[in-house]
C-alpha positions, 0 to 999 in steps of 0.5 A: 537232208537225212539217208533215204531210198529213192531208185526203184518204188517210183520216188520214195524217200520216207513216211517213216514206216517200214522196218526190218525184223530181227526177231520172229513172228507168226505166221498166216495161211497163203490167202488168208485176208488177202484184203485187210483194212482196204490194203491189198496183198499178194494172195499167193504169199504167206504173211506173218504178223507182229504188234507194236505197244499200241496194239496195232497189228501188222502183216510181215513178209520174207523177202530173200533173207530179210523179212519186213513189215508189210504195213506202214507203222502207225504207233503214237508211243516208242516201244519203251512206252513214252508218248510220241508227240502229235504235231499238227502245225506243219510251220511249228515242225520245222522248229522241232528238235525231238521226235514227233509224228502226224496223221496226214493232213491230220486225219487219223480217221481216215489215214491211219489204218491204211497209210500209217503215220509220218515220223520226223528224223528225230523219231527215228533216231531214239532206236525206240520207234520200231516195235520191240525185236524190230529195227529201222532198216539201214541203208545197207538192208535196203541195198540187200532188198533191191539186189534181191529184187534184181537191181544190177551192180553200180557198174553193170551196164544193163538199165535198172529199169529192166529189173523193175523193182518198184513194180515188185514192191508196190500194192498191186493195182490202183485201189491206192495208187493212182492210175496207171501207176498201180504195181505188181506186189510180187514181193509181198512188200505191199507199198502204199503211196502214203504221201509226205510232208517237208518242213518248207511246205505248208501242207500234206502232199503226194497221197496217192502218188508217192510213198517214202520210207527212212533208213536209220543211215544218216549222211547230212544233218541239213534237213532233219525234218523232212519226212 
C-alpha cells in the first residue's frame, strides 16, 4: 500500500487530486464565484487560480504557509504533454505497472468538472502529474496542514476529534457530501467525496461518502494500484 492520509477528513486515502503549489497563482476577490462547477467554495476567503496542460482552471487556497489546489485534478496529460492512459476496465487496472487514470464509473460528463479524475500510484510517482510549478504533497506537507488546523502532537492527551480538522477541510453543506456529513470549509480547502476504486473491487464506490488523496511519500509496494 502507498502512503496515504486518513486521520482527519472522514476516511481519506486517495482521489489522487490535491497538490501543493511551489510557484505562484492569480488571485480572485473574496466571494467571487462562490459556487463554480457546482462546487461550494468559501465566499469569505480569497482564492487564486492555476491551469493545467489541458487548459483546465482550478481554484487555489493559501492555508497557513502552504497553498493548495481547492479543486480536484482532471488532466488527461502529464505536464510534459504525454497522454495518460484512460483505463476503463476495473479488472485491467489490477495488472498495470505504469501510470493511468479513469473517471468515476467512466462518467466524465457528470464527474469530471466536479470530482476530477482518479489516478494510480504510477501516475503520481512519475513526478509529472501536477501542473508545472506544483508538486504532489508529501506526508510532511499533509502533517503541516493538519498541525495548522489544530491537530495535537502525537503525545498530546487531547482528543484529535476536538480540533475537527475534517469539517474545516470539507466543502460546506450537503451539496455533495451525503447528510449529515457536510463540513464547514473554514479553511477553503473545499474537499469533495469523489469516491475511489480498489484493485480488488469490481466497481467504483464511495461517491458522496468518501474522498481520498495521494501523498508522494511511499511506505510499501504491496498494493500499487489502490486509488
